[in-house]
VEXKOLTOR-702278 format. One record per residue (C-alpha): residue number from 1; residue in three letters; x, y, z. Coordinates in steps of 0.25 Angstrom, whole numbers, plus 2048, in hexadecimal, padded with zeros to 3 digits. Layout:
<num = NUM; residu = ALA; px = X; py = Y; pz = Z>
...
REM end
This chain:
<num = 1; residu = UNK; px = 57A; py = 175; pz = 3A0>
<num = 2; residu = UNK; px = 574; py = 181; pz = 3A7>
<num = 3; residu = UNK; px = 579; py = 187; pz = 3B4>
<num = 4; residu = UNK; px = 570; py = 189; pz = 3C0>
<num = 5; residu = UNK; px = 570; py = 198; pz = 3BD>
<num = 6; residu = UNK; px = 56C; py = 195; pz = 3AE>
<num = 7; residu = UNK; px = 560; py = 18E; pz = 3B3>
<num = 8; residu = UNK; px = 55C; py = 199; pz = 3BD>
<num = 9; residu = UNK; px = 554; py = 1A5; pz = 3B9>
<num = 10; residu = UNK; px = 55C; py = 1B2; pz = 3B8>
<num = 11; residu = UNK; px = 556; py = 1BC; pz = 3C2>
<num = 12; residu = UNK; px = 560; py = 1C8; pz = 3C0>
<num = 13; residu = UNK; px = 568; py = 1CA; pz = 3B3>
<num = 14; residu = UNK; px = 571; py = 1D7; pz = 3B1>
<num = 15; residu = UNK; px = 578; py = 1D9; pz = 3A3>
<num = 16; residu = UNK; px = 583; py = 1E3; pz = 3A0>
<num = 17; residu = UNK; px = 57F; py = 1EB; pz = 3AC>
<num = 18; residu = UNK; px = 587; py = 1F8; pz = 3AF>
<num = 19; residu = UNK; px = 584; py = 204; pz = 3B7>
<num = 20; residu = UNK; px = 58C; py = 211; pz = 3B6>
<num = 21; residu = UNK; px = 58B; py = 21C; pz = 3C1>
<num = 22; residu = UNK; px = 58F; py = 22A; pz = 3BD>
<num = 23; residu = UNK; px = 598; py = 230; pz = 3C9>
<num = 24; residu = UNK; px = 59B; py = 23E; pz = 3C5>
<num = 25; residu = UNK; px = 5A4; py = 23E; pz = 3B9>
<num = 26; residu = UNK; px = 5A7; py = 22F; pz = 3BB>
<num = 27; residu = UNK; px = 59E; py = 223; pz = 3B7>
<num = 28; residu = UNK; px = 59E; py = 217; pz = 3C1>
<num = 29; residu = UNK; px = 59C; py = 20A; pz = 3BB>
<num = 30; residu = UNK; px = 595; py = 203; pz = 3C6>
<num = 31; residu = UNK; px = 590; py = 1F7; pz = 3BF>
<num = 32; residu = UNK; px = 598; py = 1F2; pz = 3B3>
<num = 33; residu = UNK; px = 592; py = 1E8; pz = 3A9>
<num = 34; residu = UNK; px = 58C; py = 1DE; pz = 3B2>
<num = 35; residu = UNK; px = 585; py = 1D1; pz = 3AD>
<num = 36; residu = UNK; px = 57E; py = 1C9; pz = 3B8>
<num = 37; residu = UNK; px = 574; py = 1BE; pz = 3B9>
<num = 38; residu = UNK; px = 56E; py = 1BA; pz = 3C6>
<num = 39; residu = UNK; px = 564; py = 1AE; pz = 3C7>
<num = 40; residu = UNK; px = 558; py = 1AA; pz = 3CF>
<num = 41; residu = UNK; px = 55B; py = 1A6; pz = 3DD>
<num = 42; residu = UNK; px = 569; py = 1AA; pz = 3DE>
<num = 43; residu = UNK; px = 56F; py = 1B2; pz = 3E9>
<num = 44; residu = UNK; px = 57A; py = 1BB; pz = 3E3>
<num = 45; residu = UNK; px = 583; py = 1C4; pz = 3EA>
<num = 46; residu = UNK; px = 58A; py = 1D0; pz = 3E3>
<num = 47; residu = UNK; px = 596; py = 1D4; pz = 3EB>
<num = 48; residu = UNK; px = 5A0; py = 1DF; pz = 3E9>
<num = 49; residu = UNK; px = 5A7; py = 1EA; pz = 3F0>
<num = 50; residu = UNK; px = 5A1; py = 1F8; pz = 3F2>
<num = 51; residu = UNK; px = 5A0; py = 1FF; pz = 3E5>
<num = 52; residu = UNK; px = 5A0; py = 1F3; pz = 3DD>
<num = 53; residu = UNK; px = 592; py = 1F6; pz = 3D7>
<num = 54; residu = UNK; px = 58A; py = 1EC; pz = 3DF>
<num = 55; residu = UNK; px = 57F; py = 1F5; pz = 3E3>
<num = 56; residu = UNK; px = 57E; py = 1FB; pz = 3D5>
<num = 57; residu = UNK; px = 57D; py = 1EE; pz = 3CF>
<num = 58; residu = UNK; px = 572; py = 1EA; pz = 3D9>
<num = 59; residu = UNK; px = 56A; py = 1F6; pz = 3D5>
<num = 60; residu = UNK; px = 56B; py = 1F3; pz = 3C7>
<num = 61; residu = UNK; px = 567; py = 1E5; pz = 3C7>
<num = 62; residu = UNK; px = 55C; py = 1E9; pz = 3D1>
<num = 63; residu = UNK; px = 556; py = 1F4; pz = 3C8>
<num = 64; residu = UNK; px = 55A; py = 1FF; pz = 3D2>
<num = 65; residu = UNK; px = 563; py = 206; pz = 3C8>
<num = 66; residu = UNK; px = 565; py = 205; pz = 3B9>
<num = 67; residu = UNK; px = 571; py = 200; pz = 3B2>
<num = 68; residu = UNK; px = 579; py = 208; pz = 3A8>
<num = 69; residu = UNK; px = 579; py = 1FC; pz = 39F>
<num = 70; residu = UNK; px = 575; py = 1EE; pz = 39F>
<num = 71; residu = UNK; px = 568; py = 1E7; pz = 3A3>
<num = 72; residu = UNK; px = 562; py = 1E1; pz = 3B0>
<num = 73; residu = UNK; px = 557; py = 1D6; pz = 3B0>
<num = 74; residu = UNK; px = 550; py = 1D1; pz = 3BC>
<num = 75; residu = UNK; px = 548; py = 1C4; pz = 3BB>
<num = 76; residu = UNK; px = 548; py = 1C6; pz = 3AC>
<num = 77; residu = UNK; px = 544; py = 1D4; pz = 3AC>
<num = 78; residu = UNK; px = 54D; py = 1DF; pz = 3A6>
<num = 79; residu = UNK; px = 54C; py = 1EA; pz = 3B0>
<num = 80; residu = UNK; px = 557; py = 1F3; pz = 3A9>
<num = 81; residu = UNK; px = 54E; py = 1FD; pz = 3A2>
<num = 82; residu = UNK; px = 541; py = 1FC; pz = 3AA>
<num = 83; residu = UNK; px = 539; py = 208; pz = 3AE>
<num = 84; residu = UNK; px = 53A; py = 20C; pz = 3BD>
<num = 85; residu = UNK; px = 52C; py = 208; pz = 3BF>
<num = 86; residu = UNK; px = 52D; py = 1FA; pz = 3B9>
<num = 87; residu = UNK; px = 53B; py = 1F8; pz = 3C0>
<num = 88; residu = UNK; px = 535; py = 1FB; pz = 3CD>
<num = 89; residu = UNK; px = 52B; py = 1F0; pz = 3CB>
<num = 90; residu = UNK; px = 536; py = 1E6; pz = 3C7>
<num = 91; residu = UNK; px = 53E; py = 1E9; pz = 3D2>
<num = 92; residu = UNK; px = 533; py = 1E7; pz = 3DC>
<num = 93; residu = UNK; px = 52F; py = 1DA; pz = 3D6>
<num = 94; residu = UNK; px = 53C; py = 1D4; pz = 3D2>
<num = 95; residu = UNK; px = 547; py = 1D9; pz = 3DB>
<num = 96; residu = UNK; px = 548; py = 1DA; pz = 3EA>
<num = 97; residu = UNK; px = 552; py = 1E4; pz = 3F0>
<num = 98; residu = UNK; px = 559; py = 1E3; pz = 3FD>
<num = 99; residu = UNK; px = 562; py = 1EF; pz = 401>
<num = 100; residu = UNK; px = 56D; py = 1F1; pz = 40C>
<num = 101; residu = UNK; px = 564; py = 1FC; pz = 413>
<num = 102; residu = UNK; px = 557; py = 1F4; pz = 413>
<num = 103; residu = UNK; px = 54E; py = 1FF; pz = 40C>
<num = 104; residu = UNK; px = 542; py = 1FB; pz = 414>
<num = 105; residu = UNK; px = 537; py = 206; pz = 416>
<num = 106; residu = UNK; px = 538; py = 20A; pz = 425>
<num = 107; residu = UNK; px = 529; py = 20D; pz = 427>
<num = 108; residu = UNK; px = 525; py = 1FF; pz = 422>
<num = 109; residu = UNK; px = 525; py = 1F2; pz = 42A>
<num = 110; residu = UNK; px = 52D; py = 1E6; pz = 425>
<num = 111; residu = UNK; px = 520; py = 1E0; pz = 41F>
<num = 112; residu = UNK; px = 51D; py = 1ED; pz = 418>
<num = 113; residu = UNK; px = 52B; py = 1EF; pz = 412>
<num = 114; residu = UNK; px = 52A; py = 1E1; pz = 40C>
<num = 115; residu = UNK; px = 51C; py = 1E2; pz = 407>
<num = 116; residu = UNK; px = 51F; py = 1EF; pz = 400>
<num = 117; residu = UNK; px = 525; py = 1E9; pz = 3F3>
<num = 118; residu = UNK; px = 51A; py = 1E0; pz = 3F1>
<num = 119; residu = UNK; px = 510; py = 1EC; pz = 3F2>
<num = 120; residu = UNK; px = 518; py = 1F3; pz = 3E8>
<num = 121; residu = UNK; px = 518; py = 1E7; pz = 3DE>
<num = 122; residu = UNK; px = 511; py = 1E9; pz = 3D1>
<num = 123; residu = UNK; px = 50B; py = 1DB; pz = 3D2>
<num = 124; residu = UNK; px = 50D; py = 1D7; pz = 3E0>
<num = 125; residu = UNK; px = 50F; py = 1C8; pz = 3E2>
<num = 126; residu = UNK; px = 50D; py = 1C7; pz = 3F1>
<num = 127; residu = UNK; px = 504; py = 1CC; pz = 3FC>
<num = 128; residu = UNK; px = 50E; py = 1D7; pz = 402>
<num = 129; residu = UNK; px = 50C; py = 1D4; pz = 410>
<num = 130; residu = UNK; px = 50C; py = 1C5; pz = 40F>
<num = 131; residu = UNK; px = 518; py = 1C5; pz = 407>
<num = 132; residu = UNK; px = 51F; py = 1CF; pz = 410>
<num = 133; residu = UNK; px = 51C; py = 1C6; pz = 41C>
<num = 134; residu = UNK; px = 521; py = 1BA; pz = 415>
<num = 135; residu = UNK; px = 52E; py = 1C0; pz = 411>
<num = 136; residu = UNK; px = 531; py = 1C6; pz = 41F>
<num = 137; residu = UNK; px = 52E; py = 1B9; pz = 425>
<num = 138; residu = UNK; px = 538; py = 1B2; pz = 41B>
<num = 139; residu = UNK; px = 542; py = 1BC; pz = 420>
<num = 140; residu = UNK; px = 540; py = 1BA; pz = 42F>
<num = 141; residu = UNK; px = 538; py = 1C7; pz = 431>
<num = 142; residu = UNK; px = 52A; py = 1C2; pz = 434>
<num = 143; residu = UNK; px = 52B; py = 1C9; pz = 442>
<num = 144; residu = UNK; px = 52F; py = 1D6; pz = 43C>
<num = 145; residu = UNK; px = 524; py = 1D8; pz = 432>
<num = 146; residu = UNK; px = 51F; py = 1E5; pz = 438>
<num = 147; residu = UNK; px = 52C; py = 1EB; pz = 43C>
<num = 148; residu = UNK; px = 531; py = 1F7; pz = 434>
<num = 149; residu = UNK; px = 540; py = 1F8; pz = 430>
<num = 150; residu = UNK; px = 545; py = 200; pz = 43B>
<num = 151; residu = UNK; px = 540; py = 1F5; pz = 445>
<num = 152; residu = UNK; px = 548; py = 1EA; pz = 43E>
<num = 153; residu = UNK; px = 557; py = 1E7; pz = 43E>
<num = 154; residu = UNK; px = 55F; py = 1E9; pz = 432>
<num = 155; residu = UNK; px = 55F; py = 1DA; pz = 42E>
<num = 156; residu = UNK; px = 550; py = 1DA; pz = 430>
<num = 157; residu = UNK; px = 54E; py = 1E6; pz = 427>
<num = 158; residu = UNK; px = 557; py = 1E0; pz = 41C>
<num = 159; residu = UNK; px = 54E; py = 1D3; pz = 41D>
<num = 160; residu = UNK; px = 542; py = 1DC; pz = 41B>
<num = 161; residu = UNK; px = 548; py = 1E2; pz = 40F>
<num = 162; residu = UNK; px = 54B; py = 1D4; pz = 409>
<num = 163; residu = UNK; px = 53C; py = 1D0; pz = 40C>
<num = 164; residu = UNK; px = 538; py = 1DD; pz = 404>
<num = 165; residu = UNK; px = 542; py = 1DA; pz = 3F9>
<num = 166; residu = UNK; px = 53B; py = 1CC; pz = 3F7>
<num = 167; residu = UNK; px = 52D; py = 1D1; pz = 3F8>
<num = 168; residu = UNK; px = 529; py = 1CF; pz = 3EA>
<num = 169; residu = UNK; px = 531; py = 1C2; pz = 3E8>
<num = 170; residu = UNK; px = 53B; py = 1C8; pz = 3DF>
<num = 171; residu = UNK; px = 545; py = 1BF; pz = 3D7>
<num = 172; residu = UNK; px = 550; py = 1C8; pz = 3DB>
<num = 173; residu = UNK; px = 555; py = 1CD; pz = 3E8>
<num = 174; residu = UNK; px = 560; py = 1D8; pz = 3E8>
<num = 175; residu = UNK; px = 567; py = 1DB; pz = 3F5>
<num = 176; residu = UNK; px = 571; py = 1E7; pz = 3F6>
<num = 177; residu = UNK; px = 57B; py = 1E5; pz = 402>
<num = 178; residu = UNK; px = 56F; py = 1DF; pz = 40A>
<num = 179; residu = UNK; px = 577; py = 1DD; pz = 417>
<num = 180; residu = UNK; px = 580; py = 1E9; pz = 416>
<num = 181; residu = UNK; px = 579; py = 1F0; pz = 421>
<num = 182; residu = UNK; px = 578; py = 1E5; pz = 42A>
<num = 183; residu = UNK; px = 580; py = 1DE; pz = 435>
<num = 184; residu = UNK; px = 586; py = 1D0; pz = 433>
<num = 185; residu = UNK; px = 57A; py = 1C9; pz = 43A>
<num = 186; residu = UNK; px = 56F; py = 1D0; pz = 433>
<num = 187; residu = UNK; px = 577; py = 1CF; pz = 426>
<num = 188; residu = UNK; px = 577; py = 1C0; pz = 427>
<num = 189; residu = UNK; px = 568; py = 1C0; pz = 42A>
<num = 190; residu = UNK; px = 565; py = 1C8; pz = 41E>
<num = 191; residu = UNK; px = 56E; py = 1BF; pz = 415>
<num = 192; residu = UNK; px = 567; py = 1B3; pz = 41A>
<num = 193; residu = UNK; px = 55A; py = 1B9; pz = 417>
<num = 194; residu = UNK; px = 55E; py = 1BC; pz = 408>
<num = 195; residu = UNK; px = 563; py = 1AE; pz = 407>
<num = 196; residu = UNK; px = 556; py = 1A9; pz = 40D>
<num = 197; residu = UNK; px = 54F; py = 1B1; pz = 402>
<num = 198; residu = UNK; px = 558; py = 1AC; pz = 3F7>
<num = 199; residu = UNK; px = 556; py = 19D; pz = 3FB>
<num = 200; residu = UNK; px = 547; py = 19E; pz = 3FF>
<num = 201; residu = UNK; px = 541; py = 1A7; pz = 3F4>
<num = 202; residu = UNK; px = 54A; py = 1A5; pz = 3E7>
<num = 203; residu = UNK; px = 54D; py = 1B4; pz = 3E6>
<num = 204; residu = UNK; px = 55A; py = 1B7; pz = 3E0>
<num = 205; residu = UNK; px = 562; py = 1C0; pz = 3E9>
<num = 206; residu = UNK; px = 56D; py = 1C9; pz = 3E5>
<num = 207; residu = UNK; px = 575; py = 1CF; pz = 3F0>
<num = 208; residu = UNK; px = 57F; py = 1DA; pz = 3EF>
<num = 209; residu = UNK; px = 58A; py = 1DB; pz = 3FA>
<num = 210; residu = UNK; px = 598; py = 1E0; pz = 3FC>
<num = 211; residu = UNK; px = 599; py = 1D4; pz = 406>
<num = 212; residu = UNK; px = 5A0; py = 1C8; pz = 400>
<num = 213; residu = UNK; px = 59D; py = 1BF; pz = 40B>
<num = 214; residu = UNK; px = 58E; py = 1C2; pz = 40A>
<num = 215; residu = UNK; px = 58F; py = 1C1; pz = 3FB>
<num = 216; residu = UNK; px = 596; py = 1B3; pz = 3FC>
<num = 217; residu = UNK; px = 589; py = 1AD; pz = 402>
<num = 218; residu = UNK; px = 581; py = 1B0; pz = 3F5>
<num = 219; residu = UNK; px = 57E; py = 1A6; pz = 3EB>
<num = 220; residu = UNK; px = 587; py = 1AD; pz = 3E1>
<num = 221; residu = UNK; px = 590; py = 1B9; pz = 3E2>
<num = 222; residu = UNK; px = 593; py = 1C4; pz = 3D8>
<num = 223; residu = UNK; px = 59F; py = 1CD; pz = 3DA>
<num = 224; residu = UNK; px = 59E; py = 1DB; pz = 3D5>
<num = 225; residu = UNK; px = 5AA; py = 1E4; pz = 3D3>
<num = 226; residu = UNK; px = 5AB; py = 1F2; pz = 3CD>
<num = 227; residu = UNK; px = 59D; py = 1F0; pz = 3C7>
<num = 228; residu = UNK; px = 5A0; py = 1E3; pz = 3C1>
<num = 229; residu = UNK; px = 59D; py = 1D4; pz = 3C5>
<num = 230; residu = UNK; px = 5AB; py = 1D0; pz = 3C8>
<num = 231; residu = UNK; px = 5A9; py = 1C1; pz = 3CA>
<num = 232; residu = UNK; px = 59F; py = 1B7; pz = 3CF>
<num = 233; residu = UNK; px = 59F; py = 1AD; pz = 3DA>
<num = 234; residu = UNK; px = 595; py = 1A2; pz = 3DC>
<num = 235; residu = UNK; px = 594; py = 19C; pz = 3EA>
<num = 236; residu = UNK; px = 599; py = 18D; pz = 3EB>
REM end
């Protein structure tokens, strides 16, 4: 009999993933032989203390860094040995990124920031302005379309960043400490925005955090320690 996961499409698969970082005469084993499968419409938290390899792992599975050994597949596409040009296309179309410090372009409005990834897409699926308006409205920012980042609060900037990450309707959204630069009230708004995205669009969300309480609100929790997945806990 199949489990629910066996019936669902695998959005992210990592096999034998390692990352060694030379530090002077010493080699730091940041990621050590990780095997990982994440399925469509999951909301997965990766939790661990500072230095456990969380951000390194996220960079590897998002194609921002190359593994020392192992393979990464996104939506059935092996990205491990791609050329940088092709990898840029795949990241733009299949992976959305949300970072702690927003990374919005300060001279562009919220609408323009969100429309940008669609304009860069090799084969755009959406009208850039229409899609940007829809996403910003979905995240409660319909009255902030023409505001630049410095005219927005931290929580609003992060919601713009989430909308931008969703611009091309990627199957996978990766969030690296998305509430780490926010106060508790704004953090709650951003977390609920991510949950709304997960529930409403079917996008798979992988969230890296050191906050175990935050991670416990995910659909599934992976615990990282010394570059290894120590154990796995599923929510009741």
